[in-house]
C-alpha positions as CSV (number, residue, x, y, z in Angstrom):
1,M,-88.0,44.7,-45.2
2,T,-86.1,44.6,-48.5
3,V,-82.3,44.3,-48.6
4,T,-80.6,46.3,-51.3
5,V,-77.7,44.4,-53.1
6,L,-75.3,46.1,-55.4
7,V,-74.3,43.8,-58.3
8,P,-71.7,44.3,-61.1
9,D,-73.3,42.3,-64.0
10,E,-76.5,40.9,-65.5
11,H,-75.9,37.4,-64.1
12,G,-75.9,38.9,-60.6
13,F,-78.9,41.1,-61.3
14,A,-80.9,38.0,-62.3
15,A,-79.6,35.8,-59.5
16,V,-80.4,38.4,-56.7
17,S,-83.7,39.4,-58.2
18,R,-84.9,35.8,-57.7
19,L,-84.3,36.1,-53.9
20,E,-87.3,36.9,-51.8
21,G,-86.6,40.1,-49.8
22,A,-83.7,41.3,-52.0
23,R,-83.5,44.2,-54.3
24,A,-80.7,44.1,-57.0
25,L,-79.1,47.3,-58.2
26,R,-76.6,47.2,-61.1
27,Y,-73.5,49.3,-60.8
28,T,-70.5,49.9,-63.1
29,L,-67.1,50.6,-61.6
30,G,-66.0,54.1,-62.5
31,E,-69.5,55.4,-63.2
32,P,-71.9,57.1,-60.8
33,L,-73.8,54.7,-58.6
34,P,-77.5,54.1,-59.3
35,A,-80.2,55.8,-57.3
36,G,-80.8,53.9,-54.0
37,A,-77.2,52.7,-53.7
38,D,-76.8,54.5,-50.4
39,E,-79.3,51.9,-49.0
40,A,-77.1,48.9,-50.0
41,E,-76.3,46.4,-47.3
42,V,-74.6,43.9,-49.6
43,F,-71.9,44.7,-52.2
44,V,-70.6,42.2,-54.7
45,P,-67.3,43.1,-56.5
46,T,-66.7,41.9,-60.1
47,F,-65.0,38.6,-60.7
48,L,-61.2,38.9,-59.8
49,A,-61.8,42.6,-58.8
50,A,-58.2,43.2,-57.5
51,K,-58.5,47.0,-57.7
52,P,-58.2,49.5,-54.9
53,E,-61.1,51.6,-56.3
54,T,-63.4,48.6,-55.7
55,V,-62.5,48.7,-52.0
56,T,-62.9,52.5,-51.9
57,L,-66.4,52.1,-53.5
58,A,-67.4,49.5,-50.9
59,R,-66.2,51.7,-48.0
60,S,-68.3,54.6,-49.3
61,L,-71.6,52.7,-48.8
62,P,-73.0,54.0,-45.4
63,K,-75.2,50.9,-44.7
64,L,-72.9,48.2,-45.9
65,R,-72.9,45.0,-43.8
66,L,-71.7,42.3,-46.2
67,V,-69.2,42.1,-49.1
68,Q,-69.9,38.9,-51.0
69,L,-67.1,37.7,-53.3
70,L,-67.4,35.7,-56.5
71,T,-64.0,34.0,-55.9
72,A,-62.3,32.3,-53.0
73,G,-59.5,34.8,-52.3
74,A,-60.3,37.6,-49.8
75,E,-56.8,39.0,-49.1
76,M,-57.4,42.3,-50.8
77,W,-60.5,43.0,-48.5
78,V,-59.2,41.9,-45.1
79,G,-58.5,44.8,-42.8
80,K,-59.8,47.3,-45.4
81,L,-63.4,47.5,-44.2
82,P,-65.2,48.8,-41.1
83,P,-65.4,46.1,-38.4
84,E,-69.1,45.7,-38.7
85,V,-68.8,44.6,-42.4
86,M,-68.7,40.8,-43.0
87,I,-66.8,39.3,-45.9
88,S,-68.1,36.1,-47.5
89,T,-66.1,34.3,-50.2
90,G,-67.1,32.3,-53.3
91,R,-65.7,29.1,-51.8
92,G,-67.1,26.1,-53.7
93,A,-67.6,27.8,-57.0
94,H,-64.4,27.2,-58.9
95,G,-62.9,24.1,-57.4
96,A,-63.4,21.9,-60.5
97,S,-62.2,24.5,-62.9
98,T,-59.0,25.2,-60.9
99,A,-58.4,21.4,-60.4
100,E,-58.7,21.0,-64.2
101,W,-56.1,23.7,-64.6
102,A,-53.7,21.8,-62.3
103,I,-54.3,18.5,-64.0
104,T,-53.7,20.2,-67.4
105,G,-50.4,21.7,-66.2
106,L,-49.1,18.4,-64.8
107,L,-49.9,16.5,-67.9
108,T,-48.4,19.3,-70.1
109,V,-45.1,19.1,-68.2
110,Y,-44.9,15.4,-67.8
111,R,-45.9,14.6,-71.4
112,E,-43.8,17.6,-72.7
113,F,-46.7,19.1,-74.7
114,T,-45.1,22.6,-74.7
115,E,-41.9,21.2,-76.3
116,F,-43.9,19.2,-78.8
117,A,-45.9,22.4,-79.7
118,V,-42.6,24.2,-80.4
119,A,-41.3,21.3,-82.5
120,Q,-44.6,21.3,-84.5
121,R,-44.2,25.0,-85.3
122,E,-40.6,24.3,-86.4
123,H,-41.6,21.3,-88.5
124,R,-39.4,18.9,-86.4
125,W,-40.3,15.3,-85.7
126,T,-39.0,14.7,-82.2
127,Q,-40.4,11.3,-81.3
128,H,-39.1,10.2,-77.8
129,R,-40.3,8.7,-74.5
130,T,-41.7,11.2,-72.0
131,D,-42.5,11.0,-68.3
132,T,-46.1,10.3,-67.1
133,L,-48.5,11.5,-64.4
134,H,-49.5,7.9,-63.9
135,G,-48.3,6.6,-60.5
136,K,-46.9,9.9,-59.2
137,R,-47.0,11.0,-55.6
138,I,-48.8,14.3,-55.3
139,L,-49.0,16.4,-52.1
140,L,-51.9,18.9,-51.9
141,I,-51.3,21.7,-49.5
142,G,-54.8,22.8,-48.7
143,A,-57.8,20.7,-47.8
144,G,-60.8,22.7,-49.1
145,D,-63.0,22.2,-52.1
146,L,-60.1,22.9,-54.6
147,A,-58.0,20.1,-53.1
148,I,-60.9,17.7,-52.8
149,E,-61.8,18.2,-56.5
150,L,-58.1,17.8,-57.6
151,R,-57.8,14.6,-55.6
152,R,-60.9,13.2,-57.3
153,M,-59.4,14.0,-60.7
154,L,-56.0,12.7,-59.9
155,E,-57.0,9.3,-58.5
156,P,-57.9,7.7,-61.9
157,F,-54.2,8.2,-62.8
158,D,-53.3,5.8,-60.0
159,T,-51.5,8.6,-58.2
160,T,-50.9,8.7,-54.5
161,V,-52.5,11.9,-53.2
162,E,-52.2,13.3,-49.7
163,L,-53.8,16.5,-48.3
164,V,-52.4,19.0,-45.8
165,G,-54.8,21.2,-43.8
166,T,-54.4,23.7,-41.0
167,R,-54.7,21.0,-38.5
168,A,-54.4,17.2,-38.7
169,R,-57.6,15.1,-38.9
170,D,-58.8,11.9,-40.4
171,G,-57.3,11.7,-43.9
172,V,-55.6,15.1,-43.7
173,H,-52.0,15.9,-42.4
174,G,-51.3,19.0,-40.3
175,V,-49.1,21.9,-41.6
176,D,-46.5,20.9,-39.0
177,E,-45.9,17.7,-41.0
178,I,-45.0,19.5,-44.2
179,P,-41.2,19.4,-43.7
180,E,-41.2,15.6,-43.3
181,L,-43.6,15.1,-46.1
182,L,-41.9,17.1,-48.9
183,P,-39.0,14.7,-49.7
184,H,-41.5,12.0,-50.6
185,F,-43.6,13.6,-53.3
186,D,-43.1,14.2,-57.0
187,A,-45.3,17.3,-57.1
188,V,-46.6,19.7,-54.5
189,V,-49.8,21.7,-55.3
190,L,-50.5,24.8,-53.4
191,M,-54.3,25.5,-52.8
192,V,-54.3,27.7,-49.7
193,P,-55.6,31.3,-49.1
194,V,-53.3,34.2,-48.5
195,T,-53.1,34.5,-44.7
196,A,-50.4,35.6,-42.2
197,A,-49.5,32.0,-41.9
198,T,-49.2,31.2,-45.7
199,V,-47.4,34.3,-47.0
200,G,-43.9,33.2,-47.9
201,M,-44.5,29.6,-46.6
202,V,-42.8,28.3,-49.8
203,D,-39.3,29.6,-49.1
204,A,-35.7,28.4,-49.7
205,E,-36.0,25.8,-46.9
206,F,-39.3,24.5,-48.1
207,L,-38.0,24.1,-51.7
208,S,-34.8,22.5,-50.5
209,R,-36.8,19.6,-49.1
210,M,-38.4,18.8,-52.4
211,P,-36.6,16.0,-54.3
212,D,-34.7,16.7,-57.5
213,G,-36.9,17.1,-60.5
214,A,-40.1,17.7,-58.4
215,I,-42.7,20.1,-59.6
216,L,-44.2,23.0,-57.5
217,V,-47.7,23.9,-58.7
218,N,-49.1,27.2,-57.4
219,A,-52.9,27.4,-57.8
220,A,-53.2,29.6,-54.7
221,R,-51.8,33.2,-54.7
222,G,-48.4,34.6,-55.7
223,P,-47.3,35.8,-52.2
224,V,-47.5,32.2,-50.9
225,V,-44.2,31.6,-52.7
226,R,-41.0,33.6,-52.3
227,T,-40.3,34.4,-55.9
228,D,-36.6,34.9,-55.6
229,D,-36.1,31.5,-53.8
230,L,-38.1,29.7,-56.5
231,L,-36.2,31.5,-59.3
232,R,-32.9,30.2,-57.9
233,E,-34.2,26.6,-57.9
234,L,-35.5,26.9,-61.4
235,E,-32.3,28.5,-62.7
236,S,-30.3,25.7,-61.2
237,G,-32.4,23.1,-63.0
238,R,-33.2,21.2,-59.8
239,L,-36.9,21.9,-59.6
240,R,-39.7,22.7,-62.0
241,A,-42.8,24.8,-61.5
242,I,-46.3,25.4,-62.8
243,L,-47.6,28.8,-61.8
244,D,-51.0,30.4,-62.4
245,V,-50.2,33.2,-60.0
246,T,-47.0,35.2,-59.3
247,D,-45.6,37.8,-57.0
248,P,-45.6,40.5,-58.3
249,E,-48.8,40.1,-60.4
250,P,-49.3,40.9,-63.2
251,L,-45.7,39.8,-63.9
252,P,-43.7,42.8,-65.4
253,A,-42.5,42.2,-68.9
254,D,-38.9,42.4,-67.9
255,H,-39.1,40.0,-64.9
256,P,-36.6,37.1,-65.0
257,L,-39.3,34.6,-64.1
258,W,-40.6,34.8,-67.7
259,D,-37.4,33.1,-69.0
260,A,-36.8,30.7,-66.1
261,P,-36.1,27.2,-67.3
262,G,-38.5,24.4,-66.3
263,L,-41.5,26.8,-65.8
264,L,-45.0,26.6,-67.2
265,L,-46.7,30.0,-66.6
266,T,-50.4,31.0,-67.1
267,P,-51.9,34.4,-66.3
268,H,-54.2,33.6,-63.3
269,V,-56.8,31.7,-65.3
270,G,-57.4,28.7,-63.1
271,G,-61.0,29.7,-62.3
272,S,-61.6,31.7,-65.5
273,S,-63.3,29.1,-67.7
274,S,-66.7,28.9,-69.4
275,G,-69.5,29.4,-66.8
276,N,-67.3,31.0,-64.2
277,L,-69.8,33.8,-63.5
278,Q,-72.7,31.3,-63.3
279,R,-70.8,29.2,-60.9
280,G,-69.8,32.2,-58.8
281,W,-73.3,33.6,-58.7
282,K,-74.8,30.3,-57.7
283,V,-72.6,30.3,-54.6
284,A,-73.0,34.1,-54.0
285,A,-76.8,34.0,-54.3
286,T,-76.9,31.3,-51.6
287,Q,-74.8,33.3,-49.2
288,I,-76.8,36.5,-49.9
289,G,-80.0,34.6,-49.4
290,R,-78.9,33.5,-46.0
291,Y,-78.1,37.1,-45.1
292,V,-81.4,38.3,-46.3
293,A,-83.1,35.7,-44.2
294,G,-81.3,36.9,-41.1
295,E,-78.8,34.0,-41.1
296,R,-75.0,34.0,-41.2
297,P,-73.5,33.3,-44.6
298,Q,-71.7,29.9,-44.6
299,N,-68.6,31.3,-46.4
300,L,-67.7,34.1,-43.9
301,I,-63.9,34.3,-43.5
302,D,-62.6,33.6,-40.1
303,G,-59.7,34.7,-37.9
304,E,-57.0,33.0,-40.0
305,Y,-56.8,36.1,-42.2
């Protein structure tokens, strides 16, 4: 028996076509589906496909049993599909790229590269001593592949790195320890999915426990942070932030966050680097292959959503 898989690009067509027992069909969002699409059991959205019409398309497939994502975030899919449809993420595909983004952001802030770039454009020689990433204490809230990759990249800077997971285990703190941990770290990096437990977890109380001058890094999703609470801390000058995601997103042109002091902002590009589709499809093809073979994909989301 052949399993039909709807894929959004040529990378996916090639990856799925190599799987025994799978038939790849290419679709384009906004255009009529190809012949045979009504037989599709697996649907793969485009990379960062945060569009309601993508969910609507998936819901229209009568034989759908698996939505396989190319990214780690599944929040826009949870609760939007029939109960018999499984959701599998791209966990493991973009950890190194996102960790690289976080390292770049921290180095940019500590070594003041943004300020030096402005001075260069204005032809000003502003030689002075900057801060350094070396020796800093970094708290990673999240203990998945993103956090593990970031810890690996941070350790050569002689940093102290601690991880926080849903539950305490060897080498990982539990979420209940966060309030006591926050005052002791120079930077806090968020690398968690959007769940009922994480939405708004970074609020005024959370931020108040961070020491003066500390940096909040959001490599997760915008709703994890209460924007108004963070904005107040930035405008006071007490904290700094590095954000790849915002709430709302995209950030409206007139939003006050654009002009907040002490903020380095990028437009959700942590995983969007060269080879992102190849990395995403390498993971996706493995998960789809397990489904085709009658096994459970390893990246199925669980009840935490």
